[in-house]
Structure formats: C-alpha cells, structure tokens
N, C-alpha and C positions, 0 to 999 in steps of 0.2 A: 615471554608471548607467543603464542601458539601461532601456526602458519596461517591459518584460518579461522573465522568465527561465522557459526550458523545464526540466522535470525527467522523465525515464522512469523507471517503476517497474514489478518484475515480481514476483510472487508465485503460486505453483502454477500455472495455466493462465491467470492474470488479467495484463492488460497496462494500464497508467496513464499516459496523457499529461498531464501536470499543467502548467498555464501560472499562474505567478505575477505578479500585477499590482499596482502600489501601488494602495492602497484601503482600507476600511474594515473587510475581516476577513469578507467574504461567501465561504461555500464554496458551490460549483455542481459537481454531480456530474451528468454527461451530460444538462445544460440543465435539471435540479431542484435543489430546495435539499437541502442534506446531510440534513435533518430528515425531509424527503420520501422520498427515497432509501434513508435506512437507517433506516425507519421503526420506531420500538420497539426500536431496539439502538444505544442510548446509547455503549455501550463503544466501537464502531467508529469513533465521531465523536470520542471520546477519543483513541483509537489514532491516527487521522488527524492530529489537532491536536497532538500530544505533540514533533514536531520544533519545532512552532513555538513551545511553551513552553519546550524546553529552549534554544532560542535567545533567548527573550525577544521575540519579533517578532510574537507572537499579537496580531490586530488590525490591520496594518501592511500585509498584502497581503489583495487579493482573490484568490481560487483557482478557477480552471477546471478541470475535470476532465473528460477523457473516458477511460472505462474500459470494458473489455470483457472476456469470458471468464471462466470460474471462478464461485464462489459470492460471498458476503458478505465471508466472513474473506479469503479471497485478494485480492478487490478491495480491501478495507482497507490491507491489508499493501503490495499495489501501489502505493496513493495515497500512503500514508505513506512509502515509498522514494522516490517520485517528489518529493514535498515536500521533502524531506531531501536529495535532489541540488540542486534548485533553490536552495535556502538555501545550500548549500556554495558554489554558483557566484557569489552575490550578493556575501558577503564571505568573505574567505580564514579569518578568526577563526572562523567558525561551522563550517568543516571540522572542526577539531580536537573542537570540542564534540560534534558529532553522530558524531564518529569514536567517541570514549570513551563515547556514550551508546548505541554499536552500531546506530545508525540507518541507516549508510551502507553495510552489509552486506547483501548479497541473500541472502534464504532460499533455499536450493538443494534444500531438501526436495520431491521430488514424488511423485505417488502412483506406487507400485510397480505394473509391468507385469501382467497376468494370464499365469499360466503355462499350458502346455499338462497335459492330464488333470488339472486342477484347477478348482474351482468359483471361485476367487478367486485372489488372488495367491499365498498362502500356505493358505488353508483346505484340508482334505483330505476327503475320503468317509470315511465308517466304515469302520475296518479291522476286517475279521472273519480272525481265523485261521483257521477252518474252515468 
C-alpha cells in the first residue's frame, strides 16, 4: 500500500484535488478545517464524507483537499467525487461499492449558456401582440 492516493473530482465549474493519507480522519479543505470552510453548512460535510461511510473507512484516512471554482455546492460535489476515486484506487472491492452507490459517476450538468436576444438562457422579454 502506498503512502497516499490522489483523486480528482469535478462538478459544475469546480475542480477538487484530493489527497488521502492514512491517519485519524482529519478533513482539510484549502488549508482550513472542513467546519471552518463550510461554516454553518453541515450537509455539505455529510455529502463529502458519504464515500467514506459507504466503504466503512470513516476515520482511517486524513483528507487534504485543494478546491477552486464554483460555489459551495459544486465544490462539495467535486470533493465527494475525488474522495470516491481515491478510495477506488486503494481497494478494488471499494470500486463496486462506490459504483453501485452512484459515487463514481461525474455529474455532467452544467449551466446553460446565455442566448442572444434573451436576458438569460431561456427567459424572454414580455411578448406584446400589438
């Protein structure tokens, strides 16, 4: 077993580089604790730790994350995918568990581009018949 494992996760416009190291379960996001980074948003921390819960490895790895781009929702999704990919590299049996839980699939939904002649992607100005 190697000293550490890398996982790359993307969601919306966020990119997360995740490093898993054997340890006590400390989660660090951009050199801050996860509680400080996602302050007041416990559901994001739960989402991030869900691959660890599914594979029953919670508390076995220290997780260091470098994430940029997007908002908190996209960043949490990117971190979750990065952790899941790193766990799949650690043990082959984790791959099937994570795949069945849907955590190894990248969420391909992106923001729709703005169209010319419209204020937003689909919103239109009020139509006047006369």
